[in-house]
DRENDO-1510 file (C-alpha; in Angstrom, 1 decimal, always signed):
<recs>
REC; n; res; u; v; w
REC; 1; UNK; +1.7; +5.8; +198.0 .
REC; 2; UNK; +2.1; +8.9; +200.2 .
REC; 3; UNK; +2.1; +12.0; +198.2 .
REC; 4; UNK; +5.5; +14.4; +198.8 .
REC; 5; UNK; +7.1; +11.7; +200.2 .
REC; 6; UNK; +10.5; +12.5; +199.0 .
REC; 7; UNK; +9.9; +16.1; +200.9 .
REC; 8; UNK; +8.8; +14.4; +203.9 .
REC; 9; UNK; +11.3; +12.2; +204.4 .
REC; 10; UNK; +13.9; +14.7; +203.7 .
REC; 11; UNK; +12.3; +16.4; +207.0 .
REC; 12; UNK; +12.5; +13.8; +208.7 .
REC; 13; UNK; +16.6; +13.6; +207.8 .
REC; 14; UNK; +16.4; +17.1; +208.4 .
REC; 15; UNK; +16.0; +17.4; +211.9 .
REC; 16; UNK; +17.5; +13.4; +212.2 .
REC; 17; UNK; +20.6; +13.1; +214.6 .
REC; 18; UNK; +21.2; +9.9; +214.3 .
REC; 19; UNK; +21.3; +8.0; +210.5 .
REC; 20; UNK; +18.2; +6.5; +209.4 .
REC; 21; UNK; +16.8; +3.4; +208.0 .
REC; 22; UNK; +14.9; +2.3; +205.6 .
REC; 23; UNK; +12.8; +0.6; +208.4 .
REC; 24; UNK; +12.6; +3.8; +210.8 .
REC; 25; UNK; +11.2; +5.6; +207.9 .
REC; 26; UNK; +8.5; +2.8; +207.0 .
REC; 27; UNK; +7.6; +2.9; +210.5 .
REC; 28; UNK; +7.1; +6.9; +210.2 .
REC; 29; UNK; +5.1; +6.8; +206.7 .
REC; 30; UNK; +3.2; +4.1; +208.0 .
REC; 31; UNK; +1.6; +3.2; +204.5 .
REC; 32; UNK; +5.4; +3.3; +202.7 .
REC; 33; UNK; +6.5; +0.9; +201.0 .
REC; 34; UNK; +10.7; -0.2; +200.7 .
REC; 35; UNK; +10.8; +0.5; +197.0 .
REC; 36; UNK; +9.2; +3.8; +197.4 .
REC; 37; UNK; +11.5; +5.1; +199.9 .
REC; 38; UNK; +14.4; +3.8; +198.5 .
REC; 39; UNK; +13.5; +5.5; +195.3 .
REC; 40; UNK; +12.7; +9.1; +197.6 .
REC; 41; UNK; +16.2; +8.7; +198.9 .
REC; 42; UNK; +18.0; +7.8; +195.4 .
REC; 43; UNK; +16.4; +10.9; +194.2 .
REC; 44; UNK; +17.2; +13.1; +197.1 .
REC; 45; UNK; +20.7; +12.1; +196.4 .
REC; 46; UNK; +20.7; +13.0; +193.0 .
REC; 47; UNK; +18.7; +16.4; +193.8 .
REC; 48; UNK; +21.8; +17.5; +196.1 .
REC; 49; UNK; +24.6; +15.9; +193.9 .
REC; 50; UNK; +23.3; +17.7; +191.1 .
REC; 51; UNK; +22.8; +21.4; +192.7 .
REC; 52; UNK; +26.3; +21.2; +194.7 .
REC; 53; UNK; +24.7; +22.8; +197.8 .
REC; 54; UNK; +26.3; +22.9; +201.5 .
REC; 55; UNK; +25.2; +19.1; +202.3 .
REC; 56; UNK; +25.1; +15.8; +200.4 .
REC; 57; UNK; +22.9; +12.3; +201.4 .
REC; 58; UNK; +25.3; +9.7; +202.8 .
REC; 59; UNK; +24.7; +6.4; +203.1 .
REC; 60; UNK; +26.1; +5.6; +207.0 .
REC; 61; UNK; +26.5; +3.1; +209.9 .
REC; 62; UNK; +23.0; +1.4; +208.2 .
REC; 63; UNK; +21.2; +4.4; +207.4 .
REC; 64; UNK; +21.0; +7.9; +205.7 .
REC; 65; UNK; +22.1; +11.1; +206.9 .
REC; 66; UNK; +22.4; +14.3; +205.8 .
REC; 67; UNK; +26.3; +15.7; +206.1 .
REC; 68; UNK; +27.8; +19.3; +205.3 .
REC; 69; UNK; +30.1; +18.8; +202.6 .
REC; 70; UNK; +33.7; +19.2; +203.6 .
REC; 71; UNK; +34.5; +22.1; +201.9 .
REC; 72; UNK; +32.6; +24.0; +203.9 .
REC; 73; UNK; +33.8; +22.7; +207.6 .
REC; 74; UNK; +36.0; +26.5; +208.0 .
REC; 75; UNK; +32.8; +28.2; +208.5 .
REC; 76; UNK; +30.6; +25.4; +210.5 .
REC; 77; UNK; +33.4; +25.2; +213.0 .
REC; 78; UNK; +33.3; +29.4; +213.1 .
REC; 79; UNK; +29.4; +28.7; +214.2 .
REC; 80; UNK; +29.7; +25.5; +216.2 .
REC; 81; UNK; +33.0; +25.9; +218.1 .
REC; 82; UNK; +33.3; +21.9; +219.0 .
REC; 83; UNK; +35.3; +20.8; +221.7 .
REC; 84; UNK; +38.3; +18.3; +220.1 .
REC; 85; UNK; +39.0; +15.1; +221.9 .
REC; 86; UNK; +42.0; +12.7; +221.0 .
REC; 87; UNK; +42.3; +9.0; +221.2 .
REC; 88; UNK; +45.5; +7.5; +222.3 .
REC; 89; UNK; +47.5; +5.1; +220.4 .
REC; 90; UNK; +46.7; +2.7; +223.0 .
REC; 91; UNK; +42.9; +3.4; +222.1 .
REC; 92; UNK; +42.7; +3.2; +218.8 .
REC; 93; UNK; +45.2; +0.0; +219.0 .
REC; 94; UNK; +42.0; -1.4; +221.5 .
REC; 95; UNK; +39.3; -0.3; +219.4 .
REC; 96; UNK; +40.9; -1.9; +216.2 .
REC; 97; UNK; +41.0; -5.3; +218.2 .
REC; 98; UNK; +36.9; -5.0; +219.2 .
REC; 99; UNK; +36.3; -4.0; +215.7 .
REC; 100; UNK; +37.7; -7.1; +214.6 .
REC; 101; UNK; +37.2; -9.5; +216.7 .
REC; 102; UNK; +33.9; -8.7; +218.0 .
REC; 103; UNK; +32.3; -10.1; +220.2 .
REC; 104; UNK; +35.2; -10.0; +222.4 .
REC; 105; UNK; +36.1; -10.2; +226.3 .
REC; 106; UNK; +38.7; -7.8; +228.2 .
REC; 107; UNK; +41.4; -11.2; +228.8 .
REC; 108; UNK; +41.3; -11.9; +225.3 .
REC; 109; UNK; +42.1; -7.8; +224.3 .
REC; 110; UNK; +44.7; -7.6; +226.9 .
REC; 111; UNK; +46.2; -10.8; +225.7 .
REC; 112; UNK; +46.5; -9.5; +222.1 .
REC; 113; UNK; +48.0; -6.4; +223.3 .
REC; 114; UNK; +49.6; -7.5; +226.2 .
REC; 115; UNK; +48.8; -4.9; +228.7 .
REC; 116; UNK; +46.0; -4.3; +230.8 .
REC; 117; UNK; +43.0; -2.5; +229.0 .
REC; 118; UNK; +40.4; -1.4; +231.7 .
REC; 119; UNK; +41.3; +2.2; +231.7 .
REC; 120; UNK; +41.5; +2.1; +227.7 .
REC; 121; UNK; +38.0; +0.6; +227.6 .
REC; 122; UNK; +36.5; +2.9; +229.6 .
REC; 123; UNK; +37.6; +5.8; +227.4 .
REC; 124; UNK; +35.9; +4.2; +224.4 .
REC; 125; UNK; +32.8; +3.7; +226.6 .
REC; 126; UNK; +32.8; +7.2; +227.1 .
REC; 127; UNK; +33.5; +8.0; +223.7 .
REC; 128; UNK; +30.3; +5.4; +222.9 .
REC; 129; UNK; +32.9; +4.0; +220.1 .
REC; 130; UNK; +32.1; +0.4; +221.8 .
REC; 131; UNK; +29.5; -1.3; +224.0 .
REC; 132; UNK; +29.2; -4.2; +226.2 .
REC; 133; UNK; +26.2; -6.7; +225.0 .
REC; 134; UNK; +26.5; -8.2; +228.2 .
REC; 135; UNK; +28.0; -11.1; +229.9 .
REC; 136; UNK; +29.7; -13.8; +228.4 .
REC; 137; UNK; +29.1; -17.1; +230.8 .
REC; 138; UNK; +32.0; -18.4; +231.4 .
REC; 139; UNK; +33.8; -18.3; +235.4 .
REC; 140; UNK; +33.9; -14.3; +236.5 .
REC; 141; UNK; +31.2; -13.4; +233.6 .
REC; 142; UNK; +33.2; -11.0; +232.0 .
REC; 143; UNK; +31.5; -8.3; +229.7 .
REC; 144; UNK; +31.2; -8.7; +226.2 .
REC; 145; UNK; +32.4; -5.9; +223.7 .
REC; 146; UNK; +31.3; -4.8; +220.3 .
REC; 147; UNK; +31.5; -1.5; +218.6 .
REC; 148; UNK; +28.7; +1.0; +218.0 .
REC; 149; UNK; +26.9; +2.6; +215.1 .
REC; 150; UNK; +28.9; +6.0; +216.4 .
REC; 151; UNK; +31.9; +4.0; +215.6 .
REC; 152; UNK; +30.2; +3.5; +212.2 .
REC; 153; UNK; +30.0; +7.1; +212.0 .
REC; 154; UNK; +32.9; +8.7; +213.0 .
REC; 155; UNK; +35.0; +5.9; +210.3 .
REC; 156; UNK; +32.2; +6.9; +207.8 .
REC; 157; UNK; +31.3; +3.2; +207.6 .
REC; 158; UNK; +28.1; +2.1; +206.0 .
REC; 159; UNK; +28.5; -1.1; +207.6 .
REC; 160; UNK; +30.9; -3.7; +209.4 .
REC; 161; UNK; +31.4; -4.8; +206.0 .
REC; 162; UNK; +33.7; -2.1; +205.1 .
REC; 163; UNK; +35.5; -1.9; +207.7 .
REC; 164; UNK; +39.2; -1.1; +206.8 .
REC; 165; UNK; +42.0; -2.7; +207.6 .
REC; 166; UNK; +43.6; -2.7; +211.4 .
REC; 167; UNK; +46.7; -0.5; +210.1 .
REC; 168; UNK; +44.4; +2.6; +208.5 .
REC; 169; UNK; +42.2; +2.5; +211.6 .
REC; 170; UNK; +45.6; +2.9; +213.4 .
REC; 171; UNK; +47.3; +5.3; +210.6 .
REC; 172; UNK; +44.2; +7.8; +211.6 .
REC; 173; UNK; +46.4; +8.7; +214.8 .
REC; 174; UNK; +43.7; +10.9; +216.7 .
REC; 175; UNK; +40.3; +12.5; +216.0 .
REC; 176; UNK; +38.1; +15.2; +216.8 .
REC; 177; UNK; +34.1; +15.3; +217.9 .
REC; 178; UNK; +34.8; +18.4; +214.7 .
REC; 179; UNK; +35.4; +15.0; +212.6 .
REC; 180; UNK; +32.3; +13.0; +213.8 .
REC; 181; UNK; +28.9; +13.3; +212.1 .
REC; 182; UNK; +28.0; +16.6; +211.0 .
REC; 183; UNK; +24.7; +16.2; +212.6 .
REC; 184; UNK; +25.3; +16.6; +215.6 .
REC; 185; UNK; +28.6; +18.2; +214.9 .
REC; 186; UNK; +30.0; +17.4; +218.2 .
REC; 187; UNK; +27.8; +14.6; +220.3 .
REC; 188; UNK; +29.1; +15.0; +224.0 .
REC; 189; UNK; +30.6; +11.9; +224.8 .
REC; 190; UNK; +27.5; +9.3; +227.3 .
REC; 191; UNK; +29.6; +9.4; +230.7 .
REC; 192; UNK; +29.6; +5.5; +232.0 .
REC; 193; UNK; +27.6; +4.7; +234.8 .
REC; 194; UNK; +29.7; +4.3; +238.5 .
REC; 195; UNK; +28.2; +0.4; +238.6 .
REC; 196; UNK; +29.2; +0.1; +234.8 .
REC; 197; UNK; +32.9; +1.2; +235.8 .
REC; 198; UNK; +33.1; -0.6; +239.1 .
REC; 199; UNK; +31.9; -3.6; +237.6 .
REC; 200; UNK; +34.7; -3.4; +234.6 .
REC; 201; UNK; +37.3; -3.2; +237.0 .
REC; 202; UNK; +36.9; -6.1; +238.7 .
REC; 203; UNK; +36.4; -8.1; +235.3 .
</recs>
């Protein structure tokens, strides 16, 4: 058994920009058993709740992440001043379809919405809320879409089993990078490569 395993894990959580899975922690620690890691995480979570300090341990997107408490958001904003961005109603509707129908292709999304979705899909790709899984082996070989870990983090979900209803997703109206996971507070959107954009336009 590794000595001070709890505090080693705490250090890893502190520097990690994304939720850490049990398997990821196990690989870093090399000799640690999964049960030891889970016990250490539970001890940390209990300590944070007892102390009621500025952050807590959250299970999200299939892993664990240190998060700042919502009641201190005002002061965090003063420090980091994140640039907000919004999703349109069309983008939220499209995101809901991808979330509940995944894996799904563009033509299926457009059949449900009744309108072209190329531009909306690019926006969701840029915000890293959806990703391409590859191509479906049918005529035209269209791209296949699914949600990402970023999607789980933004909507504070452990995994896809915790998905809210489509109405609950659309009721959120909009969100900003300020409401994204506290670490990182304001992750920049990853640009979509030009060749992927061109492929999407021709799909």
